[in-house]
C-alpha positions as CSV (number, residue, x, y, z in Angstrom):
1,M,12.8,-94.1,108.9
2,G,12.0,-92.6,105.0
3,E,14.3,-93.6,102.2
4,V,17.5,-91.6,101.6
5,V,17.4,-89.6,98.2
6,N,19.8,-87.7,96.6
7,L,18.9,-84.4,95.8
8,R,21.1,-83.7,92.9
9,V,19.6,-86.6,91.0
10,E,15.6,-85.8,92.2
11,R,16.8,-81.8,90.5
12,K,18.0,-83.6,87.6
13,R,15.1,-85.8,87.1
14,K,12.9,-82.8,88.0
15,R,14.6,-80.6,85.2
16,R,14.4,-83.4,82.7
17,K,10.4,-83.6,83.3
18,Q,10.2,-80.0,82.9
19,D,12.2,-80.0,79.3
20,A,10.3,-82.7,77.9
21,V,7.1,-80.7,78.6
22,K,8.5,-77.6,77.3
23,A,10.1,-79.5,74.1
24,T,6.5,-81.0,73.5
25,E,4.8,-77.2,73.7
26,Q,7.5,-75.9,71.3
27,R,7.2,-78.9,69.0
28,A,3.3,-78.3,68.6
29,L,4.2,-74.4,68.5
30,H,6.3,-74.3,65.5
31,G,5.3,-77.2,63.6
32,A,6.9,-79.9,61.8
33,T,10.6,-79.9,60.4
34,K,11.6,-79.3,57.1
35,S,12.2,-83.0,56.0
36,E,8.7,-83.7,57.3
37,K,6.7,-80.9,55.4
38,S,8.8,-81.6,52.1
39,L,7.6,-85.5,53.1
40,E,4.0,-84.5,53.3
41,E,4.2,-82.5,49.9
42,A,5.8,-85.3,48.2
43,R,2.8,-87.8,49.5
44,E,0.0,-85.5,48.4
45,E,1.6,-84.9,45.0
46,R,1.7,-88.4,44.5
47,A,-1.8,-88.9,45.8
48,K,-2.9,-86.2,43.7
49,L,-1.2,-87.7,40.4
50,N,-2.5,-91.2,41.1
51,L,-5.9,-90.2,41.3
52,D,-5.7,-88.0,38.2
53,Q,-4.2,-91.1,36.7
54,H,-7.5,-93.0,37.6
55,R,-10.0,-90.3,36.2
56,L,-12.1,-91.5,33.7
57,D,-12.8,-89.0,30.4
58,T,-16.5,-88.8,29.6
59,G,-16.0,-85.9,26.9
60,D,-18.9,-84.0,28.9
61,R,-16.5,-81.4,30.2
62,E,-15.9,-78.7,27.5
């Protein structure tokens, strides 16, 4: 004989899997959270400042 399966548990498992797939699609569709965006902007600004601080002035640009 086969294994006894609780249908309620199987329905919940199937629903969780569907929800996880949908959540992944929504994250891709809507992008990053506000905190992730602000963190990325801060990192970019810091990298830009760091690069500008290491720039050599030759006097050729006038």
